[in-house]
C-alpha positions as CSV (number, residue, x, y, z in Angstrom):
1,M,-6.0,-156.8,-37.1
2,S,-3.6,-155.0,-39.3
3,Q,-0.6,-157.0,-40.6
4,Q,2.6,-155.8,-42.1
5,Y,3.1,-156.3,-45.8
6,D,6.3,-157.7,-47.0
7,F,6.1,-156.2,-50.5
8,I,4.0,-153.4,-51.8
9,A,4.4,-152.6,-55.5
10,I,3.6,-149.1,-56.7
11,G,2.9,-148.3,-60.4
12,D,0.5,-148.3,-63.3
13,I,-1.6,-151.2,-64.2
14,T,-2.9,-152.1,-67.7
15,I,-4.5,-154.6,-69.9
16,D,-2.2,-155.9,-72.7
17,A,-3.5,-157.1,-76.0
18,F,-0.7,-159.3,-77.5
19,I,-1.0,-159.1,-81.3
20,K,1.1,-161.7,-83.1
21,L,2.2,-160.1,-86.4
22,S,2.3,-162.0,-89.6
23,D,5.9,-162.7,-90.7
24,K,4.9,-162.1,-94.3
25,D,3.5,-158.6,-93.6
26,A,6.0,-157.2,-91.0
27,R,9.8,-157.2,-90.8
28,V,12.6,-156.0,-88.6
29,T,15.5,-154.0,-89.9
30,T,18.8,-153.1,-88.2
31,N,20.7,-149.8,-88.4
32,E,24.3,-150.8,-89.3
33,K,25.7,-147.7,-87.5
34,T,23.8,-147.9,-84.2
35,G,22.7,-151.5,-84.1
36,R,19.2,-150.3,-83.3
37,K,16.3,-152.3,-84.7
38,K,13.1,-151.1,-86.2
39,L,9.8,-152.8,-86.8
40,E,8.4,-152.0,-90.3
41,M,5.0,-152.6,-91.9
42,D,3.6,-151.3,-95.1
43,F,1.6,-148.1,-94.8
44,G,-2.0,-147.7,-96.0
45,G,-2.9,-151.3,-96.5
46,K,-4.7,-154.0,-94.5
47,L,-2.2,-156.0,-92.6
48,P,-3.1,-159.6,-91.4
49,Y,-2.1,-160.7,-88.0
50,D,-1.9,-164.3,-86.7
51,E,-3.7,-164.1,-83.3
52,V,-4.4,-161.9,-80.4
53,T,-4.2,-162.7,-76.7
54,I,-5.7,-160.4,-74.0
55,V,-3.9,-160.4,-70.6
56,N,-5.4,-158.5,-67.7
57,A,-3.8,-156.7,-64.7
58,V,-0.2,-156.4,-66.0
59,G,2.5,-153.7,-65.9
60,N,5.8,-153.5,-64.2
61,S,4.4,-153.2,-60.7
62,P,1.4,-155.6,-60.9
63,N,3.8,-158.2,-62.4
64,A,6.2,-157.7,-59.5
65,A,3.4,-158.0,-56.9
66,V,2.3,-161.3,-58.4
67,S,5.9,-162.5,-58.5
68,A,6.4,-161.7,-54.8
69,H,3.2,-163.4,-53.8
70,R,4.1,-166.6,-55.6
71,L,7.5,-166.6,-53.8
72,G,5.6,-166.6,-50.5
73,L,5.5,-162.9,-49.5
74,R,2.4,-160.9,-48.3
75,S,2.0,-158.7,-51.3
76,A,-0.2,-155.7,-52.2
77,L,-0.5,-153.2,-55.1
78,V,-0.9,-149.4,-55.1
79,A,-2.4,-148.5,-58.5
80,N,-5.3,-146.8,-60.3
81,L,-8.2,-148.1,-62.4
82,G,-11.1,-146.7,-64.3
83,N,-14.6,-147.5,-63.3
84,D,-15.2,-149.6,-66.4
85,R,-15.4,-153.2,-67.5
86,N,-11.6,-153.4,-68.0
87,G,-11.0,-152.1,-64.4
88,K,-13.3,-154.8,-63.0
89,D,-11.5,-157.5,-65.0
90,C,-8.2,-156.3,-63.6
91,L,-9.5,-156.3,-60.0
92,D,-10.8,-159.8,-60.4
93,T,-7.5,-161.0,-61.9
94,L,-5.4,-159.4,-59.1
95,R,-7.5,-161.0,-56.4
96,S,-7.4,-164.4,-58.2
97,N,-3.6,-164.1,-58.0
98,G,-3.6,-163.5,-54.3
99,I,-2.8,-159.7,-54.4
100,D,-4.3,-157.4,-51.8
101,T,-6.2,-154.7,-53.6
102,D,-7.0,-152.5,-50.6
103,F,-4.8,-149.8,-52.1
104,V,-6.1,-149.9,-55.7
105,K,-8.3,-146.8,-56.4
106,I,-11.2,-146.8,-58.8
107,H,-11.8,-143.5,-60.6
108,E,-15.1,-142.3,-62.0
109,G,-14.9,-140.9,-65.5
110,K,-11.4,-142.5,-66.2
111,N,-10.4,-145.3,-68.4
112,T,-8.4,-148.3,-67.4
113,N,-5.0,-148.3,-69.2
114,Y,-5.1,-150.6,-72.3
115,H,-1.9,-151.3,-74.3
116,Y,-1.2,-153.1,-77.6
117,V,1.8,-155.4,-77.7
118,L,3.0,-156.1,-81.3
119,R,4.7,-159.4,-81.2
120,Y,7.3,-160.3,-83.8
121,G,9.1,-163.5,-82.9
122,A,10.1,-163.4,-79.2
123,E,10.5,-159.6,-79.3
124,R,7.8,-156.9,-79.0
125,T,6.9,-153.3,-79.5
126,I,4.3,-151.8,-77.2
127,L,1.9,-149.1,-78.0
128,I,1.2,-147.4,-74.7
129,K,-1.1,-144.7,-73.3
130,H,-1.2,-143.8,-69.6
131,E,-4.5,-142.4,-68.3
132,E,-3.8,-139.3,-66.1
133,Y,-4.7,-140.4,-62.6
134,P,-4.1,-138.5,-59.4
135,Y,-1.2,-140.2,-57.7
136,S,-0.9,-140.4,-53.9
137,L,0.3,-142.8,-51.2
138,P,-2.4,-144.5,-49.2
139,D,-2.3,-145.0,-45.4
140,F,-0.4,-148.3,-45.0
141,R,-1.4,-148.6,-41.3
142,L,1.9,-150.4,-40.7
143,P,5.0,-149.4,-42.8
144,P,5.8,-152.3,-45.2
145,R,9.1,-154.0,-45.2
146,F,9.7,-153.1,-48.9
147,L,8.2,-150.8,-51.5
148,Y,8.8,-151.7,-55.1
149,F,8.3,-148.6,-57.4
150,S,8.2,-148.6,-61.1
151,S,6.5,-147.1,-64.2
152,I,3.8,-144.4,-63.8
153,G,2.4,-141.7,-66.0
154,E,4.1,-138.4,-66.9
155,N,1.8,-136.4,-64.6
156,G,3.2,-138.2,-61.5
157,V,6.4,-136.1,-60.9
158,A,5.3,-134.9,-57.4
159,F,4.5,-138.5,-56.4
160,H,8.2,-139.5,-56.6
161,H,8.9,-136.8,-54.0
162,E,6.0,-138.0,-51.8
163,I,7.5,-141.5,-51.8
164,A,11.0,-140.2,-51.0
165,K,9.6,-138.3,-48.1
166,F,7.7,-141.3,-46.8
167,L,10.9,-143.4,-46.9
168,S,12.9,-140.7,-45.2
169,E,10.4,-140.7,-42.4
170,H,10.2,-144.5,-42.2
171,P,13.7,-145.9,-42.5
172,E,12.4,-149.4,-41.5
173,T,10.9,-149.5,-45.0
174,K,13.3,-150.2,-47.9
175,L,12.8,-149.3,-51.6
176,S,13.4,-151.2,-54.8
177,F,13.3,-148.8,-57.7
178,Q,13.0,-150.1,-61.3
179,P,12.5,-146.9,-63.3
180,G,10.3,-146.9,-66.4
181,T,10.9,-144.9,-69.6
182,F,9.4,-141.7,-68.3
183,Q,11.3,-141.9,-65.0
184,I,14.6,-142.4,-66.8
185,R,13.9,-139.4,-69.1
186,L,13.2,-137.2,-66.1
187,G,16.9,-137.6,-65.2
188,Y,18.7,-138.0,-61.9
189,E,18.5,-134.3,-60.8
190,E,14.7,-134.3,-60.8
191,L,14.6,-137.5,-58.8
192,K,17.8,-137.3,-56.7
193,D,15.8,-137.4,-53.4
194,L,14.4,-140.8,-54.5
195,Y,17.7,-142.2,-55.6
196,A,19.1,-141.2,-52.2
197,V,16.7,-143.4,-50.3
198,T,16.8,-146.4,-52.7
199,E,18.1,-149.7,-51.3
200,I,18.0,-151.8,-54.6
201,F,18.1,-150.2,-58.1
202,F,17.4,-152.0,-61.3
203,C,18.0,-151.0,-64.9
204,N,19.6,-152.4,-68.1
205,K,22.9,-151.3,-69.6
206,E,21.4,-148.8,-72.1
207,E,19.3,-147.3,-69.4
208,A,22.3,-146.9,-67.1
209,Q,24.1,-145.1,-69.9
210,E,21.2,-142.8,-70.3
211,I,20.8,-142.1,-66.6
212,L,24.5,-141.3,-66.3
213,N,24.7,-139.5,-69.6
214,T,27.7,-141.6,-70.7
215,E,28.9,-143.9,-73.4
216,E,30.8,-146.0,-70.9
217,Q,30.6,-149.7,-71.8
218,D,32.1,-151.3,-68.7
219,I,29.3,-152.4,-66.5
220,P,31.3,-152.5,-63.2
221,K,32.1,-148.8,-63.8
222,L,28.4,-148.1,-64.5
223,L,27.4,-149.9,-61.3
224,R,29.8,-147.8,-59.2
225,S,28.6,-144.6,-60.9
226,I,25.0,-145.5,-60.1
227,R,26.0,-146.2,-56.5
228,L,27.3,-142.7,-56.2
229,L,23.8,-141.4,-56.9
230,G,22.5,-143.1,-53.8
231,P,21.3,-146.7,-54.3
232,K,23.0,-149.2,-52.0
233,I,22.7,-152.2,-54.2
234,P,22.7,-151.3,-57.9
235,V,21.9,-154.1,-60.4
236,I,22.4,-153.9,-64.2
237,T,21.1,-156.4,-66.7
238,D,22.6,-156.9,-70.1
239,G,20.2,-159.1,-72.0
240,P,21.7,-162.4,-73.1
241,N,25.0,-161.3,-71.6
242,G,23.7,-161.8,-68.0
243,A,23.3,-159.6,-65.0
244,F,25.6,-157.7,-62.6
245,A,25.2,-156.5,-59.0
246,L,27.4,-154.3,-56.8
247,D,27.5,-155.6,-53.2
248,G,29.8,-153.6,-51.0
249,D,33.0,-153.4,-53.0
250,T,32.4,-156.5,-55.0
251,V,30.7,-156.7,-58.5
252,W,29.0,-160.1,-59.0
253,F,28.2,-161.4,-62.4
254,M,25.5,-164.0,-63.2
255,P,24.9,-165.6,-66.6
256,M,21.4,-166.3,-68.0
257,Y,19.7,-169.5,-67.0
258,P,19.6,-171.6,-70.1
259,D,16.2,-171.5,-71.9
260,P,14.6,-175.0,-72.3
261,K,13.4,-174.0,-75.7
262,E,13.2,-170.8,-77.8
263,P,11.4,-168.0,-76.0
264,I,7.9,-167.2,-77.0
265,S,7.7,-163.6,-75.6
266,R,10.3,-161.6,-73.7
267,T,7.6,-159.3,-72.2
268,G,8.0,-159.3,-68.4
269,A,11.4,-160.8,-68.2
270,G,12.9,-157.7,-66.5
271,D,10.0,-157.5,-64.0
272,A,10.4,-161.1,-63.1
273,F,14.2,-160.7,-62.6
274,S,13.9,-157.5,-60.5
275,S,11.0,-158.7,-58.3
276,T,12.6,-162.1,-57.7
277,F,15.9,-160.5,-56.7
278,T,14.1,-158.2,-54.3
279,S,12.0,-161.1,-52.9
280,A,15.1,-163.1,-52.2
281,I,16.6,-160.3,-50.2
282,I,13.3,-159.9,-48.2
283,L,13.4,-163.6,-47.5
284,G,16.9,-163.2,-45.9
285,H,19.2,-164.3,-48.8
286,D,22.3,-162.5,-49.8
287,V,23.0,-160.7,-53.0
288,K,24.7,-163.7,-54.7
289,T,21.7,-165.9,-54.0
290,A,19.3,-163.2,-55.2
291,L,21.3,-162.8,-58.4
292,A,20.9,-166.6,-59.0
293,W,17.2,-166.6,-58.4
294,G,16.3,-163.7,-60.8
295,P,17.3,-165.2,-64.1
296,I,15.4,-168.4,-63.4
297,N,12.1,-166.6,-63.1
298,S,12.9,-164.6,-66.2
299,M,13.7,-167.8,-68.1
300,S,10.3,-169.2,-67.1
301,V,8.3,-166.1,-68.0
302,V,9.6,-165.9,-71.6
303,Q,8.3,-169.3,-72.3
304,Q,4.7,-168.0,-72.1
305,I,2.6,-165.1,-73.4
306,G,2.1,-162.4,-70.8
307,A,4.3,-161.3,-68.0
308,Q,2.7,-163.4,-65.2
309,A,1.8,-166.9,-66.5
310,G,5.3,-168.2,-66.1
311,L,6.1,-166.8,-62.6
312,L,7.4,-169.5,-60.3
313,T,7.0,-170.5,-56.7
314,R,10.0,-170.5,-54.3
315,E,10.1,-174.3,-54.4
316,K,10.2,-174.4,-58.2
317,I,13.1,-171.9,-58.2
318,E,15.0,-174.0,-55.8
319,E,14.4,-177.0,-57.9
320,Y,15.8,-175.3,-61.0
321,L,18.8,-174.2,-58.9
322,K,19.5,-177.9,-58.0
323,D,19.4,-178.8,-61.7
324,A,21.4,-175.8,-62.9
325,P,24.5,-176.3,-65.1
326,E,27.9,-176.2,-63.4
327,N,28.6,-172.7,-64.7
328,Y,25.5,-171.2,-63.3
329,V,27.1,-169.6,-60.3
330,P,27.8,-166.0,-59.4
331,K,31.4,-164.8,-60.1
332,A,33.2,-161.8,-58.8
333,V,34.5,-159.6,-61.6
């Protein structure tokens, strides 16, 4: 018998090879004018690294699917894999994490995505290559409660419009949209039909500025400008400065949940926040509660290598909330 999914994540899947760089042979420099940082290594030599860790079945959307499942939701993934050893490893990992793989397509003659994550301290630079897969929506049998859409390859422009059309025809299904780099570069005009049907929208401050083509620094103003593009609940994160959400006419601010120790790797922190926020809404909580749940899962994820190892259950998040410092409360700004 067909059952309705609570949460179906859509987006590319990959294997991440986390390469911890040697502090002696790599360095980070900061541009004094822009504040942007660069990872630098000597060219033409042999550069030692400290260790490598392989993590299967990751990516914005697979991470979100695992997060939603651990929070108690019936979760599935729409993604593409090559018919290779890496693809089989990804399928096995998804299933071991409780993710329904009925909508994962296997393609003959294609490679499974494989990315290299250069770790320097808690930060990372990722070398990415998206295999060109044919993107299409499967037959869901029953429209899901929520779709969660994130990063796909550059050949998937038409797929965005297919998703927007599905949502227009199935208003009972809501959309969380966490655009990846390519989707942000496409610009609002190319994706305005998708923005128009978005329930919850996630990006960081710099991404919001790029989407809006502005140098505006005030996050409440950025949120209201994003709202004008269509999303009902825009959410903007600002790294260690916390997160902001627009709910009706009120902008809510939430600080970071304090790290128990120095982060090991920040990979997946944004996915953990966005998927946890969305899951809290699906579970019937309000925006303030969702904004309190998100940073807790992010805090846990950065304490481990890989984007999924630290993802928490609902019970564990509620436990962290009980033990939260007094100032860990949403504030209207």
